[in-house]
A tleap script that builds the chain and sets N, CA, C and O, in Angstrom:
source leaprc.protein.ff14SB
mol = sequence {
  NMET PHE THR VAL TRP ALA CYS LYS GLN ILE
  MET MET SER TYR LYS ILE ASN THR SER TRP
  ARG PHE LEU ARG LYS HIE LEU LEU SER LYS
  ARG ARG LEU TYR SER GLU HIE THR ILE THR
  CPHE
}
set mol.1.N position { -163.863 106.791 -43.256 }
set mol.1.CA position { -162.477 106.457 -43.608 }
set mol.1.C position { -162.060 107.179 -44.889 }
set mol.1.O position { -160.991 107.785 -44.959 }
set mol.2.N position { -162.928 107.101 -45.900 }
set mol.2.CA position { -162.598 107.742 -47.172 }
set mol.2.C position { -162.499 109.266 -47.033 }
set mol.2.O position { -161.641 109.902 -47.646 }
set mol.3.N position { -163.386 109.835 -46.222 }
set mol.3.CA position { -163.384 111.299 -46.089 }
set mol.3.C position { -162.084 111.779 -45.458 }
set mol.3.O position { -161.550 112.817 -45.849 }
set mol.4.N position { -161.575 111.033 -44.488 }
set mol.4.CA position { -160.303 111.401 -43.846 }
set mol.4.C position { -159.180 111.368 -44.881 }
set mol.4.O position { -158.347 112.272 -44.937 }
set mol.5.N position { -159.170 110.316 -45.696 }
set mol.5.CA position { -158.142 110.185 -46.731 }
set mol.5.C position { -158.246 111.338 -47.736 }
set mol.5.O position { -157.237 111.928 -48.124 }
set mol.6.N position { -159.477 111.650 -48.150 }
set mol.6.CA position { -159.688 112.736 -49.102 }
set mol.6.C position { -159.223 114.062 -48.511 }
set mol.6.O position { -158.617 114.884 -49.198 }
set mol.7.N position { -159.514 114.256 -47.239 }
set mol.7.CA position { -159.096 115.486 -46.560 }
set mol.7.C position { -157.569 115.586 -46.561 }
set mol.7.O position { -157.011 116.650 -46.830 }
set mol.8.N position { -156.903 114.476 -46.260 }
set mol.8.CA position { -155.437 114.466 -46.257 }
set mol.8.C position { -154.890 114.767 -47.643 }
set mol.8.O position { -153.925 115.518 -47.785 }
set mol.9.N position { -155.507 114.182 -48.664 }
set mol.9.CA position { -155.060 114.416 -50.034 }
set mol.9.C position { -155.201 115.892 -50.408 }
set mol.9.O position { -154.308 116.477 -51.022 }
set mol.10.N position { -156.339 116.487 -50.029 }
set mol.10.CA position { -156.585 117.898 -50.333 }
set mol.10.C position { -155.558 118.771 -49.619 }
set mol.10.O position { -155.019 119.711 -50.204 }
set mol.11.N position { -155.290 118.456 -48.354 }
set mol.11.CA position { -154.305 119.219 -47.596 }
set mol.11.C position { -152.915 119.104 -48.219 }
set mol.11.O position { -152.183 120.089 -48.312 }
set mol.12.N position { -152.560 117.890 -48.645 }
set mol.12.CA position { -151.253 117.680 -49.268 }
set mol.12.C position { -151.124 118.492 -50.544 }
set mol.12.O position { -150.124 119.181 -50.749 }
set mol.13.N position { -152.136 118.412 -51.406 }
set mol.13.CA position { -152.082 119.145 -52.671 }
set mol.13.C position { -152.054 120.652 -52.413 }
set mol.13.O position { -151.388 121.397 -53.131 }
set mol.14.N position { -152.787 121.100 -51.372 }
set mol.14.CA position { -152.797 122.523 -51.033 }
set mol.14.C position { -151.410 122.965 -50.596 }
set mol.14.O position { -150.919 124.011 -51.022 }
set mol.15.N position { -150.777 122.157 -49.737 }
set mol.15.CA position { -149.425 122.493 -49.271 }
set mol.15.C position { -148.453 122.544 -50.437 }
set mol.15.O position { -147.632 123.456 -50.528 }
set mol.16.N position { -148.544 121.561 -51.334 }
set mol.16.CA position { -147.649 121.512 -52.490 }
set mol.16.C position { -147.873 122.737 -53.368 }
set mol.16.O position { -146.914 123.352 -53.834 }
set mol.17.N position { -149.130 123.092 -53.595 }
set mol.17.CA position { -149.443 124.244 -54.438 }
set mol.17.C position { -148.906 125.532 -53.837 }
set mol.17.O position { -148.316 126.350 -54.544 }
set mol.18.N position { -149.107 125.720 -52.529 }
set mol.18.CA position { -148.654 126.958 -51.900 }
set mol.18.C position { -147.134 127.042 -51.897 }
set mol.18.O position { -146.567 128.100 -52.171 }
set mol.19.N position { -146.465 125.914 -51.584 }
set mol.19.CA position { -145.004 125.925 -51.562 }
set mol.19.C position { -144.446 126.152 -52.967 }
set mol.19.O position { -143.449 126.854 -53.137 }
set mol.20.N position { -145.101 125.548 -53.984 }
set mol.20.CA position { -144.659 125.730 -55.364 }
set mol.20.C position { -144.826 127.176 -55.786 }
set mol.20.O position { -143.960 127.739 -56.457 }
set mol.21.N position { -145.967 127.790 -55.386 }
set mol.21.CA position { -146.217 129.195 -55.716 }
set mol.21.C position { -145.149 130.077 -55.075 }
set mol.21.O position { -144.626 130.996 -55.705 }
set mol.22.N position { -144.831 129.783 -53.801 }
set mol.22.CA position { -143.807 130.547 -53.091 }
set mol.22.C position { -142.454 130.391 -53.775 }
set mol.22.O position { -141.717 131.362 -53.951 }
set mol.23.N position { -142.137 129.150 -54.162 }
set mol.23.CA position { -140.863 128.876 -54.825 }
set mol.23.C position { -140.767 129.632 -56.148 }
set mol.23.O position { -139.734 130.218 -56.471 }
set mol.24.N position { -141.862 129.606 -56.907 }
set mol.24.CA position { -141.863 130.317 -58.195 }
set mol.24.C position { -141.684 131.811 -57.995 }
set mol.24.O position { -140.941 132.458 -58.733 }
set mol.25.N position { -142.376 132.366 -56.983 }
set mol.25.CA position { -142.259 133.788 -56.700 }
set mol.25.C position { -140.810 134.127 -56.337 }
set mol.25.O position { -140.261 135.137 -56.776 }
set mol.26.N position { -140.206 133.250 -55.520 }
set mol.26.CA position { -138.821 133.413 -55.093 }
set mol.26.C position { -137.882 133.386 -56.298 }
set mol.26.O position { -136.986 134.221 -56.420 }
set mol.27.N position { -138.103 132.407 -57.191 }
set mol.27.CA position { -137.260 132.290 -58.376 }
set mol.27.C position { -137.419 133.497 -59.286 }
set mol.27.O position { -136.443 133.981 -59.860 }
set mol.28.N position { -138.658 133.986 -59.419 }
set mol.28.CA position { -138.889 135.135 -60.288 }
set mol.28.C position { -138.208 136.383 -59.732 }
set mol.28.O position { -137.649 137.173 -60.493 }
set mol.29.N position { -138.250 136.565 -58.413 }
set mol.29.CA position { -137.589 137.725 -57.821 }
set mol.29.C position { -136.077 137.607 -57.982 }
set mol.29.O position { -135.396 138.598 -58.251 }
set mol.30.N position { -135.553 136.387 -57.816 }
set mol.30.CA position { -134.121 136.177 -58.032 }
set mol.30.C position { -133.745 136.480 -59.473 }
set mol.30.O position { -132.714 137.099 -59.736 }
set mol.31.N position { -134.589 136.041 -60.412 }
set mol.31.CA position { -134.328 136.259 -61.820 }
set mol.31.C position { -134.267 137.743 -62.125 }
set mol.31.O position { -133.465 138.188 -62.946 }
set mol.32.N position { -135.129 138.512 -61.451 }
set mol.32.CA position { -135.087 139.958 -61.645 }
set mol.32.C position { -133.770 140.525 -61.134 }
set mol.32.O position { -133.211 141.441 -61.737 }
set mol.33.N position { -133.276 139.987 -60.029 }
set mol.33.CA position { -132.041 140.509 -59.449 }
set mol.33.C position { -130.835 140.203 -60.335 }
set mol.33.O position { -130.084 141.106 -60.704 }
set mol.34.N position { -130.655 138.933 -60.670 }
set mol.34.CA position { -129.540 138.586 -61.558 }
set mol.34.C position { -130.108 137.976 -62.840 }
set mol.34.O position { -130.159 136.754 -62.984 }
set mol.35.N position { -130.523 138.811 -63.742 }
set mol.35.CA position { -131.259 138.332 -64.920 }
set mol.35.C position { -130.428 137.391 -65.790 }
set mol.35.O position { -130.945 136.367 -66.236 }
set mol.36.N position { -129.172 137.701 -66.042 }
set mol.36.CA position { -128.412 136.874 -66.974 }
set mol.36.C position { -127.728 135.684 -66.309 }
set mol.36.O position { -127.211 134.805 -66.998 }
set mol.37.N position { -127.719 135.648 -64.964 }
set mol.37.CA position { -127.007 134.570 -64.277 }
set mol.37.C position { -127.890 133.407 -63.849 }
set mol.37.O position { -127.376 132.346 -63.493 }
set mol.38.N position { -129.207 133.585 -63.875 }
set mol.38.CA position { -130.074 132.524 -63.377 }
set mol.38.C position { -130.354 131.475 -64.434 }
set mol.38.O position { -130.273 131.735 -65.634 }
set mol.39.N position { -130.681 130.296 -63.966 }
set mol.39.CA position { -131.118 129.217 -64.851 }
set mol.39.C position { -132.608 129.407 -65.071 }
set mol.39.O position { -133.376 129.462 -64.111 }
set mol.40.N position { -133.018 129.508 -66.319 }
set mol.40.CA position { -134.427 129.726 -66.610 }
set mol.40.C position { -135.180 128.410 -66.629 }
set mol.40.O position { -134.671 127.393 -67.100 }
set mol.41.N position { -136.394 128.443 -66.114 }
set mol.41.CA position { -137.211 127.235 -66.059 }
set mol.41.C position { -138.306 127.297 -67.111 }
set mol.41.O position { -139.105 126.368 -67.226 }
savepdb mol mol.pdb
quit
């Protein structure tokens, strides 16, 4: 039971990490395109 839960937690964190990385990459490319118009994080 615990291993299934741990596996789900790992998968969730992995998905969040990959999506966050993609989002950051997307934001950075946008920032390059319109440098003065973007909101900086």
